[in-house]
C-alpha positions, 0 to 999 in steps of 0.5 A: 884384153878382158872385159870390162876394158873401159872401166870409166864407162859407168853409164850402165849403172844409171838404168832403171830397175826392172821392177819399175818397168811396165813391160807385159802386153797384158799390163799395157792393155789393162792400163789402157782400159782401166786408166785415166788419161791426160793430154799435152801437145807432145805426150799423152799420160795414162795412169791407174792406181794399183795395189802394188807398192811399186810404180811401173812406167811404160812408153809407147811410140807409134811407127808413124813417129819415124824410123826405129832410131827416132823412136828409140831416141825419144824413148831413151830421153823419156826414160832419163827424164823419168829416172830423175823423177822416180824418187819424187813420184807417188808409189802404187801406180802404173803409168804409160806415156804415149808420144805424139807425132808433134814431139818429133822435133822437140827438145829435151827441155820441152819433153821434160816440161811436158812430163812435169806438167802431166805428172803434176796434173795427174797428182802423181808427184809427192807433195812439195817436190818437183824436179826442174 
């Protein structure tokens, strides 16, 4: 049997393109140093304006949060929340979401509300658009 043997598995299509990912340690450190931060009981948002036209998003979860499975699960949830938000976000900034330990038992809905609140407070959402 040849790959792909399950053509109905389409979840690979719904990822975020590489140009929207903040990946290099240098970029993370520069955003931490020069960016502005906003807090929420579940998350911290650090952002800075850039000259680049694209928006890049990174995620940080401390090892104190839990094992690798728990850390990866919360990052997947945040990636999905922000994948849906991406068309509504203003371009030209780098964003880092830092997950607090209090988010350990949080539901998807409460994470989504936290992300929405932080993005609105940072004024990173285009005028008149919100995702619910």
